[in-house]
C-alpha positions as CSV (number, residue, x, y, z in Angstrom):
1,M,-17.5,59.5,28.7
2,W,-16.2,63.1,28.6
3,L,-14.7,64.8,25.6
4,T,-12.7,67.8,26.8
5,N,-10.9,70.9,25.5
6,V,-12.7,70.7,22.1
7,R,-13.4,73.4,19.6
8,L,-17.2,72.7,19.3
9,F,-19.5,73.6,16.4
10,D,-22.8,72.6,18.0
11,G,-25.1,72.8,14.9
12,T,-27.0,75.8,16.0
13,G,-24.3,78.2,14.6
14,R,-22.6,78.7,17.9
15,V,-18.9,77.9,18.3
16,W,-17.5,76.9,21.7
17,P,-13.7,77.5,21.8
18,A,-12.7,75.0,24.6
19,A,-15.8,73.0,25.5
20,A,-16.6,69.7,27.2
21,V,-19.2,67.2,26.1
22,H,-20.6,64.6,28.5
23,I,-21.9,61.4,26.9
24,Q,-24.0,58.9,28.9
25,G,-25.3,55.8,27.0
26,E,-26.7,56.8,23.6
27,R,-27.4,60.5,24.6
28,I,-25.6,63.7,25.2
29,A,-25.8,64.4,29.0
30,G,-24.4,67.9,28.9
31,V,-22.4,70.5,27.0
32,Y,-20.2,72.8,29.0
33,E,-18.4,76.0,28.0
34,R,-15.4,75.0,30.0
35,V,-14.2,71.7,31.4
36,P,-15.6,71.2,34.9
37,E,-13.0,71.3,37.6
38,T,-13.9,67.9,38.8
39,L,-14.8,65.0,36.6
40,P,-16.2,61.6,37.8
41,P,-13.2,59.3,38.2
42,E,-15.1,56.3,37.0
43,E,-15.9,57.9,33.6
44,P,-13.3,57.9,30.7
45,V,-12.0,61.2,29.5
46,L,-10.7,62.0,26.1
47,D,-8.6,65.2,25.9
48,L,-9.3,66.5,22.3
49,A,-7.2,69.7,22.5
50,G,-6.6,71.0,19.0
51,K,-9.5,69.0,17.5
52,T,-12.9,70.2,16.3
53,V,-16.1,68.4,17.2
54,I,-19.2,68.7,15.0
55,P,-22.6,66.9,15.0
56,G,-22.8,63.7,13.0
57,L,-23.3,64.7,9.4
58,I,-26.5,64.0,7.5
59,N,-26.5,63.2,3.8
60,C,-30.0,64.1,2.6
61,H,-29.7,62.6,-0.9
62,T,-27.8,59.4,-1.5
63,H,-28.1,55.9,-3.1
64,L,-26.1,53.3,-1.2
65,C,-27.1,50.7,-3.8
66,L,-25.3,52.7,-6.6
67,D,-21.6,52.2,-7.0
68,G,-20.3,55.6,-8.2
69,S,-18.9,54.0,-11.4
70,P,-18.8,55.8,-14.7
71,D,-22.2,54.4,-15.6
72,P,-23.9,53.4,-12.4
73,S,-27.3,52.6,-14.0
74,A,-25.7,50.2,-16.5
75,A,-23.7,48.5,-13.6
76,W,-27.0,48.2,-11.7
77,M,-28.7,46.4,-14.6
78,R,-25.9,43.8,-14.7
79,Q,-25.9,43.2,-10.9
80,T,-27.7,40.5,-9.1
81,I,-29.7,41.5,-6.0
82,T,-27.3,39.4,-3.9
83,K,-24.3,41.3,-5.1
84,N,-26.1,44.6,-4.7
85,V,-26.7,43.8,-1.0
86,L,-22.9,43.5,-0.6
87,V,-22.2,46.7,-2.5
88,A,-24.7,48.6,-0.4
89,A,-23.3,47.2,2.8
90,K,-19.8,48.3,1.8
91,H,-21.0,51.8,1.0
92,A,-22.9,52.0,4.3
93,E,-19.8,51.2,6.3
94,R,-17.6,53.7,4.4
95,T,-20.3,56.4,4.8
96,L,-20.3,55.9,8.6
97,R,-16.5,56.1,8.7
98,A,-16.7,59.4,6.9
99,G,-18.6,60.9,9.8
100,I,-22.1,60.6,8.1
101,T,-24.2,59.2,10.8
102,T,-27.6,59.6,9.1
103,V,-28.7,59.3,5.5
104,R,-31.8,59.8,3.4
105,D,-31.5,57.1,0.7
106,L,-33.6,58.1,-2.3
107,G,-33.8,55.0,-4.4
108,G,-32.5,51.5,-4.0
109,M,-32.6,48.2,-5.9
110,E,-35.5,45.9,-5.3
111,Y,-35.9,47.1,-1.7
112,V,-32.3,46.4,-0.7
113,D,-32.3,49.9,0.9
114,I,-35.1,48.8,3.3
115,A,-33.3,45.6,4.2
116,L,-30.1,47.5,4.8
117,R,-31.8,50.0,7.1
118,D,-33.2,47.2,9.1
119,A,-29.9,45.3,9.3
120,I,-28.1,48.4,10.6
121,N,-30.9,49.1,13.1
122,E,-30.6,45.5,14.4
123,G,-26.8,45.8,14.7
124,L,-26.0,43.2,12.1
125,I,-23.8,45.5,10.1
126,P,-22.2,48.9,10.6
127,G,-23.7,51.9,8.9
128,P,-25.5,55.2,9.3
129,R,-29.0,55.6,10.5
130,M,-31.2,55.4,7.4
131,K,-34.4,56.9,6.1
132,V,-35.3,55.1,2.8
133,S,-37.7,55.4,-0.1
134,G,-37.8,51.9,-1.6
135,K,-38.6,52.2,-5.3
136,V,-38.9,55.6,-6.9
137,I,-42.3,56.3,-8.6
138,C,-41.9,57.3,-12.3
139,M,-44.0,57.3,-15.4
140,T,-43.7,54.5,-17.8
141,G,-40.3,54.9,-19.5
142,G,-39.6,57.9,-17.3
143,H,-36.4,58.9,-15.4
144,G,-35.5,56.1,-13.0
145,W,-37.2,53.2,-14.6
146,G,-35.3,50.0,-14.0
147,P,-34.4,47.9,-10.9
148,G,-35.0,50.9,-8.7
149,G,-38.2,52.2,-10.3
150,R,-41.9,51.6,-10.1
151,E,-43.5,52.7,-13.3
152,A,-47.0,54.0,-12.9
153,D,-49.5,56.0,-15.0
154,G,-52.6,57.9,-13.8
155,P,-53.5,59.0,-10.3
156,D,-54.9,55.6,-9.2
157,E,-51.9,53.6,-10.3
158,V,-49.5,56.1,-8.7
159,R,-51.5,55.9,-5.5
160,K,-51.2,52.1,-5.6
161,A,-47.4,52.4,-6.3
162,A,-47.1,54.7,-3.2
163,R,-49.0,52.2,-1.1
164,E,-46.7,49.4,-2.3
165,Q,-43.6,51.3,-1.1
166,L,-45.3,52.0,2.3
167,K,-46.3,48.3,2.6
168,A,-42.6,47.4,1.9
169,G,-41.5,49.6,4.7
170,A,-40.5,52.9,3.1
171,D,-40.0,56.0,5.2
172,I,-40.2,58.3,2.2
173,I,-42.1,58.4,-1.0
174,K,-39.9,59.6,-3.9
175,I,-41.7,61.0,-7.0
176,M,-40.0,61.6,-10.3
177,A,-41.5,64.9,-11.6
178,T,-39.1,65.4,-14.5
179,G,-36.6,63.7,-16.7
180,G,-33.0,63.5,-15.6
181,V,-29.3,63.2,-16.5
182,M,-28.6,59.5,-16.0
183,T,-31.6,58.0,-17.9
184,F,-31.0,57.8,-21.7
185,G,-33.6,59.5,-23.9
186,V,-35.2,61.7,-21.3
187,E,-34.9,65.5,-20.9
188,P,-34.1,67.0,-17.5
189,G,-36.2,70.1,-18.2
190,S,-39.4,68.2,-19.2
191,Q,-42.2,67.4,-16.8
192,Q,-43.1,63.7,-16.6
193,L,-45.6,62.7,-13.9
194,N,-48.7,65.1,-13.9
195,E,-49.7,67.1,-10.9
196,D,-52.7,65.0,-10.1
197,E,-50.6,61.9,-10.2
198,M,-48.0,63.4,-7.9
199,R,-50.7,64.6,-5.5
200,A,-52.0,61.1,-5.2
201,A,-48.6,59.9,-4.0
202,V,-48.2,62.8,-1.6
203,E,-51.6,62.1,-0.1
204,E,-50.8,58.5,0.5
205,A,-47.5,59.4,2.2
206,R,-49.2,62.0,4.4
207,K,-51.9,59.6,5.5
208,A,-49.2,57.2,6.6
209,G,-47.2,60.0,8.4
210,K,-44.3,59.7,5.9
211,L,-42.2,62.1,4.1
212,T,-42.0,62.9,0.4
213,A,-39.2,64.0,-2.0
214,S,-39.2,64.7,-5.7
215,H,-36.5,64.5,-8.3
216,A,-37.5,67.7,-10.1
217,Q,-35.2,69.6,-12.5
218,G,-37.4,71.5,-14.9
219,A,-39.5,74.5,-13.7
220,A,-42.9,73.1,-14.8
221,G,-42.3,69.8,-12.9
222,I,-40.9,71.6,-9.9
223,K,-44.0,73.9,-9.6
224,A,-46.4,71.0,-10.2
225,V,-44.9,68.8,-7.4
226,V,-44.6,71.7,-5.0
227,R,-48.3,72.5,-5.5
228,A,-48.9,68.8,-4.9
229,G,-47.4,69.2,-1.5
230,V,-44.0,67.5,-1.7
231,D,-41.6,68.1,1.2
232,S,-38.4,68.6,-0.8
233,I,-37.1,69.4,-4.2
234,E,-34.1,67.4,-5.3
235,H,-31.7,69.0,-7.9
236,G,-33.9,71.9,-9.0
237,F,-31.8,72.9,-12.0
238,Y,-34.3,75.3,-13.5
239,L,-35.9,77.2,-10.7
240,D,-37.9,80.3,-11.8
241,D,-39.4,83.1,-9.7
242,E,-42.7,81.4,-9.4
243,A,-41.1,78.2,-8.3
244,I,-39.1,80.0,-5.6
245,A,-42.2,81.9,-4.4
246,L,-44.2,78.6,-4.2
247,M,-41.4,76.9,-2.2
248,L,-41.2,79.8,0.2
249,E,-45.0,79.8,0.6
250,R,-45.2,76.0,1.2
251,G,-42.0,75.7,3.3
252,T,-40.5,73.3,0.7
253,Y,-36.9,72.3,1.3
254,F,-34.2,72.3,-1.5
255,V,-31.5,69.7,-1.8
256,P,-29.4,71.0,-4.8
257,T,-26.9,68.1,-5.1
258,L,-24.3,70.3,-6.8
259,A,-21.6,67.6,-6.5
260,A,-23.4,65.3,-9.0
261,L,-22.9,67.4,-12.1
262,Y,-19.6,68.6,-10.8
263,H,-18.1,65.1,-10.8
264,I,-19.6,64.1,-14.1
265,L,-18.1,67.1,-15.8
266,E,-14.8,66.8,-14.0
267,A,-14.3,63.2,-15.1
268,G,-16.1,63.4,-18.5
269,T,-16.2,60.8,-21.3
270,A,-12.5,60.2,-21.0
271,A,-13.2,58.4,-17.7
272,G,-15.9,56.3,-19.3
273,I,-19.0,58.3,-18.5
274,P,-21.6,58.0,-21.3
275,A,-21.6,61.0,-23.6
276,F,-25.3,61.6,-23.2
277,M,-24.8,62.1,-19.4
278,V,-21.9,64.6,-20.0
279,E,-23.9,66.5,-22.6
280,K,-26.9,66.9,-20.4
281,S,-24.8,67.9,-17.4
282,L,-23.0,70.5,-19.5
283,R,-26.3,72.0,-20.7
284,A,-27.7,72.1,-17.1
285,R,-24.6,73.2,-15.1
286,D,-25.0,77.0,-15.4
287,A,-28.7,76.9,-14.8
288,Q,-28.2,74.7,-11.7
289,L,-25.7,77.1,-10.2
290,A,-27.9,80.1,-10.9
291,S,-30.9,78.3,-9.3
292,F,-28.9,77.5,-6.2
293,E,-27.8,81.2,-5.9
294,R,-31.4,82.4,-6.3
295,A,-32.7,79.9,-3.8
296,R,-30.0,80.7,-1.3
297,K,-30.6,84.5,-1.5
298,A,-34.4,84.0,-1.3
299,G,-34.0,82.1,2.0
300,I,-35.3,78.7,0.9
301,P,-34.2,76.1,3.5
302,I,-31.3,74.2,1.9
303,A,-30.2,70.8,3.1
304,A,-27.0,69.0,2.0
305,G,-27.0,65.9,-0.1
306,N,-24.5,64.8,-2.7
307,D,-26.6,62.3,-4.8
308,G,-24.1,59.7,-3.7
309,G,-23.7,56.8,-6.1
310,T,-23.7,58.9,-9.2
311,P,-20.5,58.8,-11.4
312,F,-17.3,59.3,-9.3
313,N,-19.4,60.6,-6.4
314,T,-19.9,57.9,-3.8
315,A,-22.2,58.1,-0.8
316,D,-19.4,58.8,1.6
317,N,-18.3,61.9,-0.3
318,L,-20.6,64.4,1.3
319,P,-17.6,66.7,1.9
320,S,-17.6,67.3,-1.9
321,E,-21.1,68.7,-1.7
322,L,-20.2,71.0,1.2
323,E,-17.2,72.2,-0.8
324,R,-19.4,73.0,-3.7
325,L,-21.9,74.8,-1.5
326,V,-19.1,77.0,-0.2
327,E,-17.6,77.6,-3.7
328,N,-21.0,78.9,-4.8
329,G,-21.8,81.3,-2.0
330,M,-22.5,79.7,1.3
331,T,-20.2,80.3,4.3
332,P,-18.6,77.2,5.8
333,A,-20.9,77.6,8.8
334,E,-24.0,77.7,6.5
335,A,-22.7,74.6,4.7
336,L,-22.3,72.7,8.0
337,L,-25.8,73.8,9.1
338,A,-27.1,72.4,5.8
339,A,-25.6,69.0,6.7
340,T,-26.7,69.1,10.4
341,S,-29.6,71.0,11.9
342,V,-31.3,72.0,8.6
343,A,-31.0,68.5,7.4
344,S,-32.5,67.1,10.7
345,R,-35.5,69.4,10.2
346,L,-36.1,68.1,6.7
347,L,-36.0,64.5,8.1
348,R,-38.3,65.6,11.0
349,M,-35.6,64.3,13.4
350,E,-34.6,67.6,14.9
351,A,-35.6,66.4,18.4
352,E,-33.0,63.6,18.1
353,I,-30.1,64.6,15.9
354,G,-28.5,67.6,14.1
355,T,-27.2,69.6,17.0
356,I,-25.0,68.9,20.0
357,E,-27.3,69.5,22.9
358,A,-28.3,67.7,26.1
359,G,-30.8,65.0,25.5
360,K,-30.0,64.4,21.9
361,R,-28.4,61.4,20.4
362,A,-24.7,61.4,20.8
363,D,-23.8,61.5,17.1
364,L,-20.4,63.3,17.0
365,V,-17.5,63.7,14.6
366,V,-14.0,64.6,15.7
367,L,-11.9,66.4,13.1
368,D,-8.4,67.7,12.6
369,G,-8.4,71.3,11.6
370,D,-11.3,73.8,11.7
371,P,-14.0,73.4,9.1
372,L,-15.2,77.0,9.7
373,A,-11.9,78.2,8.4
374,D,-11.5,75.6,5.7
375,I,-14.5,73.4,4.9
376,R,-12.2,70.8,3.5
377,S,-11.4,69.9,7.1
378,V,-14.6,67.8,7.2
379,R,-12.5,65.2,5.3
380,K,-10.1,64.9,8.2
381,V,-12.1,62.5,10.3
382,R,-10.4,61.2,13.4
383,M,-13.3,59.7,15.4
384,V,-17.0,59.0,14.8
385,F,-19.6,58.5,17.5
386,K,-23.0,57.1,16.7
387,D,-25.6,56.8,19.5
388,G,-22.8,57.3,22.0
389,S,-20.6,54.5,20.7
390,I,-17.2,55.0,19.0
391,V,-17.8,53.5,15.5
392,H,-14.6,54.8,13.9
393,D,-11.3,55.6,15.6
394,Q,-8.1,56.9,14.0
395,R,-6.6,58.5,17.1
396,G,-3.4,56.4,17.2
397,G,-1.4,57.7,20.1
398,E,-2.2,61.4,19.6
399,M,-4.9,61.7,22.3
400,S,-4.9,60.9,25.9
401,Q,-7.6,58.7,27.6
């Protein structure tokens, strides 16, 4: 298949004004600055004049098992595992239709995320490519305890908890370094797991060749888990100079999830969000935005993730995160890179996805408008390709084939 006359943002930062993309099977066979004069008559051609093509988007922080309701944690507690499977499958399909072809899912209910990943890989249901964490590892009573948490205390127990996630099939070990917004009675700025406990989890992940991520909002917890060797900091509300220096030294990625607090504060208690969540979000908002600005200016690699599943912020709404990134200092091109090539490097999948180049998987999104002029154009999805197949098509009669 050939896609012709496209405005192409290839994920490296380059823009091709009127390019052609050749897809063969699951892969990109070639990218051309101009449409070749002669195209093979046996291959279909889609003339996409006036459209923009970008790489399939990557959401680096989401929870397909969470429903985005005013109090997702409480809703989780009331759900059966059977219903949660259906909820997660619905979110997976919606996420793919939004042009998000890969996700890093950082906490599911009783290993539903692992089963969902496998079902998608086997072609049983539609959804994005998934990297999953299984249960998050937290201290007893810490942020994230509940159906999606594995409470553990002391290095040996945390080590065992990490091994349990790996045994279950996790791609990522997620460590809860601090308190958070959505758990009642914990403080976002306070460290929870100790450095030696977190190091034990990181060691187990590394031995298995797996990635790590840490929910880390307060400075002490951020610094402890970076020293322990984690691959990415999630949220990072209270970054200080020492934390930024450590992250630069260790090559630690940052996933700021600006959309999570934004939507909690936009909706507020009037929409049914518990007052304790709104109060904690209000206290953290200014620090979060200041930390993002400092990290961006310091050159910390920033990947996009919206914390999908949190209140009024579903997994398919990665565009909201990109909009927040631009509102707070990134250019539209930088925001797109955070959701494509930078994200692929965080997932260690840069050889397969994240850019539109020959040999890579044909994950492509066709958009109306130009997201480099207006980042909101990433919401105007017309087609989605995953592994070379059209998985979402809203062309109608407006494009020739």
